[in-house]
N, C-alpha and C positions, 0 to 999 in steps of 0.2 A: 594321362597323369601317372600311369603305372610305372613308367620308366623313372620318374622322380621319386615315387614311393620306394621302389626297389633300391635306388641310389641311397636314400636315407637309411633304409634298413641295413644295407651293407656297412654304412659308416658306424651306426650305433651298436652293431653286433659285438665288436671288440672293445667297446668303450668301457673304461673302468671309473670308479668313483673314489679312488684312493687318495686323490689330491685335488683340491679345489682352489682356484685363484682367489685372492683377497676380495676382488670386485664382486664375486658371486652374491655375497650376503648384503652388499650395498645397493644392489639394483632393486628398484620397485618393479617387480615383474607384472604388476597389475596395470601398468600404463598402457594406453592404446598403441602408441608407437614409440619404440625404444631403439636408440642407436648405440652400438658398442664399437668404439674406435680404438685403434691401437696398432703398434708396429707388427709387421709380419713375424710370425713365430711366437707371439706372446700368449697365444692360447684362446683367441676369440671363438674359433670354431668349436673347440672342446667345451668351452664355457656354455655355449648355447646348447650343444648336444647333451651335456650333462643335465642341464635344466629340463630338456625335453624327455630324457630317459628316466632319470632318477627322481626328479621332483614331480614331474607330471605323469610318469608311468606310460609314456608313448601313447597318448590318447588318440583315438581315431580322428578327432577334429584338428589335430596339429600336424604340420608338415614342415620339414627342413628342405630348402633348396639352395643352390649356389648360383650366383648370377653369371658365372663363366661356364656353366654347363652347356653342352651342345644343344640342349632343348631350346635355348634362346636364339639359336640360329634361325628358327622358323616360328617362334612364339614370342609374344611380348610379356613383360612383367605384369602389366595390368590384365591382360587376357588370362594369364596363368592364375593370378589371384582371384579373378572373377569366377573362373571355372572351379577352382578349389572351394570358393564360397558357396557356389550352387550345389556342390556335392556335400555340403554340411561342414566344410572347413571353417574354423573360427580363430585359428592361430597359425601364422605363417612366419617361419624363420627364413631370412634371406641373407646368405653369406656373400661377402665380397661385392657388395652392391655397387661400389665405385667402378666395377668393370662392365656395368650396364650403361650404355650411352645416355639414356633418358631417365636416369634413376630418380632425380628429384621431382620431375613433372609427374611421372607415373606413381611414385609414392604418394604424392599429394592427391592424385586421382583416386588411389586406393583408399586413402584415409577418408576423403570426402564422400566417395561413392559406395563404400562398403563399411558402414559405421559399426557393424557388429564383428568385424574382423580385426584382431589384434596382430600387429606386425612388430617383430624384433629383427633388426638388421645389423650386420657388421660392416665395417668399412676401414680402409686405410686411415691411419692417424693423420695423414696429409690432407684428407678430404674435409673441406669446410662445408658441413651439411646445411649451413644457414645461407650459403651463397650460391646454391645451385640456380638453375633457371626458374625454379618454382620456390615459393616461400614456404619453408617447413618450420620456421621458428616457433610458431604457435602450436605446432602439432607433435613435435618430437622431443623426447627427453634424451639427452646425450650423456653417455658415460665413457670414460677413458680407461683403457687397460694398459698399464705399463709392463715392462719386463719384470722378472722376479726380483724382489728385494732379497737381501742376504738372509733375512728371517725366513722367507718362503723357500729359499734355496736349501736351507737346513731341513725344513720340513719335507721338501721334495726328495732330497737325496739321502737324508739320514733318518727321516721319519721322527724328527724331534720338533715338538711344538712349543712356541713361545708367544707371549702376548705382544700386541702392537704397542709401541711407545710413542707418545707425543714428543715433539722436540724439547719442550720444557722438562719432560721427565728424563730425557737423555742428559740434559744439562744439570739437573739437580739431584737425580737419583741414580746416576750411572754406576756407582760402586755396587749398590744393592742388585741392580739388574745384571751387571757383569758377573757377579758372584753366582746368581741363579743360573746363568748360562754355563759357567765353568763347572757347575755341579753335574752337568750332563755331557759336555763336550768341550774339547779344546778348540776355540774358534779360529785361531790364526792359520793353521794349515788349510782349513776349509775356505777361509776368506781369500787366501792366495789363489785357490782353484776358482773361486767365484769370480774374481776379477778377470781371470783369463777365459773361463768357459762356463759361466754360470748364470748369465743374465736372462737367457731364454730357455723355456722348457724343453727345447730340442736336445738338451744335455741328456735326456732319457734315452736318446738314440745312440749314445756312446761318445766318450770323450774324444776319440780319434776322429770322429766324423764331425765334431762340433764346428771347428773353424772353417773347414771346406763348406759346410752347410751355411754358415754365417756369411761367407763370401757370396754364395748363391743368393741369399736373402738380400744382400746389398744390391747386387745386380738386378734382382727382380723388382726391388723398390724403385730404382731409377728407370730401368728399361720398361717395366710394365705398369706399376702403380702410378708413377708420375707421368708416364705416357698417357694413361687414361685421364688423369686429373688435370694435368697442365698442358696436354697436347704436345708432349715432347716428340721430336723426331729422332732418328738415329744420331744425327750430328749434334743435336742438343744434348742427348744423353751422354755422349762421349765427353763433351765439355763439362757437364755437371760432375762426371766421375773424376775428371782432371782436377776440378775445383776441390772435390772431397779429398783427393790424394794430396794436394798442396797443403790443405789444412791439417791432414793427419800427420804430416812430416814435422809440424812445429806447434802442435797444440800445447798449452792454450795459445790460440792464434790471435794476434792483434791485427785485424785486417786493414791493409792498405788497398782500398777498393780500386783506386786508379791503377796501381801496379798489377793487381789481379786482372783487371779488365784488359790491360795491354798483353799480359802473359797468355791469357786464354782467348784473345781476340773477341772480346765481348764488350758491350756497352756497360757503363757503371750501373745503370738501372737493372740490366740483366743479372749482374753479379749480386746486387741486393736481392732481387727476386729469387735467384737460385739458393742463396744462403737461407732465406726464410722458408723456402719450400723444403729444403733438406732438414731444417729445424722442425717443421711441421711433420715431416716423415720420421722424426725421432732419430735421424742419423747425426744431427748436430744439436747442441745446446748453445744458446747465445746469452750474453750477459751485458747489461748496460750499467753505466756508472751511477752511483748514488747521486741524487739530485737532478738527474737528467730526465727530461720528459719522455714519455713513451709515444713514439710516432711510428706509423707504418713505414716500413722500408728505410728506417734510419740505420746508420752504421752502428753495429754492436761494438762495444769496447773490447770484448773478448769472445772468441768462439771456441767451444770444446766439442769433442766427439760426444755422441748421444749417450754412450755407456762405455765402460772400460774394455769390454770384449771387442769392440770395434777396433780398438788400437792394435790388438793382436792380429786381427784379420787384415789390417791395412798396412802394418809395419812389422818388420822382423823383430826388432828389439825396442819396444816402447819404453819411454822414460818413466821410472817409477813415481817420480813426483807428479807428473801429468796424470798418471793412472789414479793416484789418490784424489786429486782435485776433480777429475772426471767422475769418479765414483760418487763423491759427496754431492756434487752439483746434480747428478742424475737422480739421486735419492730425494733431494730437496725438491727438484722439479716434479718428481713423480707424486709428491703429496700436495702438489699445486701451491707450494709456497712461493711467495714473491722474493726472488733472490736478486740482489744488486751487487755491484763491485764497489766496495767501500774505499775510502782514501787510504786506510791502513788495514792489512789483513786480506784474506782471499774472498770471503763472501759475507754479505750482510743479509740477515734473515730474521724476522720477528724480533728486532732490536738486539740480536746477538751478532757480534762480529766473529767469524770463524776463521781460524788460521790453521792450515793443513800442513802436516809434515811427518817426518819419521819419529822414532821414539826419543830422539835427542832434541826435538823441536822445542825452542824456548818461546817465551812471551815477549821477546825483545821488540818485535815489530808492532805489537798491539798492546803493550803494557800501559799505555796512556789512554786506552779505550775503556770506558767504564764497565762494559758488559761483554766480555770476550770468552771464547772457548778455544782451546787448542785441541784439534782433532788429530791425535797422534797414532800413527801406524805402528805395528809390531809391538804393541803392549796388550796384555790381557786385561789388566785393571788400570784404571786411572786414579787420579786424586785431585781434589779441588777443581780447578778449571781445565785440567787435562783429562780428556775423554778418549777412550779407545775409538779409533776411526771406524772399526767394524760395527760398533754399536749403532751408528747412524743408519745402518742397514736394517733396523728393526722398526722403522717408522710407518710401514704399511705391510 
């Protein structure tokens, strides 16, 4: 076990506590088994290590391990947890659990066989922890960590703190909140940077390195994460990347599944499957029309990229209108809001119809809708039902 303890110590040595993700305070850290899911680069590892170091004080009974460590070439997860328990261990953090082939069965064995051991594990957002080969539904509490909101981005890069707003507050009190922001910072220049290079905390490693690193993350999600989770081979990964590229060229994308299947030499069912796997991996967001039933593997009415930064990684000159819609949908999805495609307007959420556009956007398309908001870009302050688009980035 010494090699694992040394690995942990090396990681926490340089760890700081200057910034914490929004999810940290929402987790009930007392639960026996906790899952933290999220896209690569969102900060799952840092979140766990910050709790270990700064909340718990690196106690002797706690250990951090990662499931892709070479240790697991010759040891099992269950064996490791059991040995740690025998040495007095009572808390085990397991990173990247989806990279361990028998993760669900051995987690179940750990939960059932070591009742005094608490386990916190992280996994790709694409992993369905309730559909592994063993039933964890009654054993694990799951949390999802999204990329940075615009509010978090300002805290992370400018060290300026603001409160979280509910959607109804954005709708009804946007002038007061906008004014409170303007007293500290001009949001528009920062918002432009956020849309291009601000969704993931890797921005701390430098703006010039951000998009190349994001491209590496996209490749790693398809080549590695989905390979583990969905048993992709090299040929499958290439087709999935082509599908992602086709969508990136024309988002918001109204999928013609038959045409996609012919273009990529896939079955219709495979296209559906890959669309939803990319959605679960947070590389895409999907939208179904108002009044449509929710069915597994049904054709989405629109497909968007998972966040606006992806557009800059996948295209040379992304369309600004698409960026605006992608941003707003990602923020709504990240607060777990149910978002539909309305008959008029761009998004329907919590009885609000949202129409997205630039500073000159009018209510012409939604004026007959009783409860609408115009999410207008390039404005610092709104009025009435015109709300600054950037303010929707303060919801988490």
